[in-house]
C-alpha positions in Angstrom: -12.1 -20.6 30.3 -15.0 -18.2 29.9 -15.6 -16.8 26.3 -15.2 -13.1 25.7 -18.3 -11.0 26.0 -18.1 -9.0 22.7 -20.7 -6.4 21.9 -21.3 -7.8 18.4 -22.1 -11.3 19.8 -24.7 -10.1 22.3 -28.5 -10.5 21.7 -30.6 -7.4 22.5 -33.5 -9.1 24.3 -35.5 -5.9 24.1 -36.1 -6.5 20.4 -39.3 -8.4 19.5 -37.3 -11.0 17.4 -35.1 -11.9 20.4 -38.0 -12.4 22.8 -39.2 -15.9 23.6 -42.7 -15.1 24.8 -42.1 -16.8 28.2 -42.0 -13.5 30.1 -44.4 -13.4 33.1 -45.1 -10.8 35.7 -45.8 -11.2 39.4 -48.5 -8.9 40.8 -48.9 -8.7 44.6 -52.0 -7.2 46.1 -50.9 -6.1 49.5 -53.0 -4.8 52.4 -51.5 -2.1 54.5 -50.3 -3.9 57.6 -52.0 -7.1 56.4 -51.7 -10.0 54.1 -50.3 -10.1 50.6 -51.9 -12.0 47.7 -49.4 -12.9 44.9 -50.5 -13.7 41.3 -48.7 -14.5 38.1 -49.8 -13.1 34.7 -48.6 -12.9 31.2 -48.9 -9.0 31.1 -49.7 -6.4 33.7 -53.0 -5.6 32.0 -54.1 -9.2 32.6 -54.1 -8.5 36.3 -57.0 -6.0 36.1 -59.9 -8.4 36.5 -58.3 -10.1 39.4 -57.5 -6.8 41.1 -61.2 -5.7 40.6 -62.4 -9.0 42.0 -60.1 -8.9 45.1 -60.0 -5.2 46.1 -63.0 -3.6 47.8 -64.8 -0.7 46.0 -63.5 2.7 47.1 -60.0 1.4 47.9 -57.1 3.7 47.0 -54.7 1.6 44.9 -50.9 2.4 44.6 -48.7 0.9 41.9 -45.0 1.1 41.4 -43.4 3.5 38.9 -42.8 0.9 36.2 -44.2 2.1 32.8 -46.0 -1.2 32.4 -48.6 0.0 34.9 -49.6 3.2 33.1 -52.4 1.6 31.0 -53.6 -0.7 33.8 -53.7 2.2 36.3 -55.8 4.1 33.8 -58.2 1.2 33.4 -58.6 0.9 37.2 -59.1 4.6 37.6 -61.8 4.7 34.9 -63.6 1.7 36.4 -63.4 2.8 40.0 -66.6 3.3 41.8 -67.3 6.2 44.2 -65.8 5.8 47.7 -68.0 4.5 50.4 -69.9 7.1 52.4 -68.2 8.4 55.5 -64.7 7.2 54.4 -62.4 10.0 53.1 -59.3 9.6 51.0 -55.9 10.0 52.7 
């Protein structure tokens, strides 16, 4: 028989002392109508060098709404180069 799920017996895995350090994130760089490149990282911010290396200069990057992407998105915006001549943003 399954034991009762009592609130006082539960672990709050959001707390630092209850985290194992094994958490990983999957980042997928997806081309519109093209291929997808999946990568695994320890944190979202660890994906920045790979994104910079794999994505062409001037490319518009869209991320999901997860709060973990706030700092990495700022880093990408700050490091972005000027768009290529003759190509306008959408």
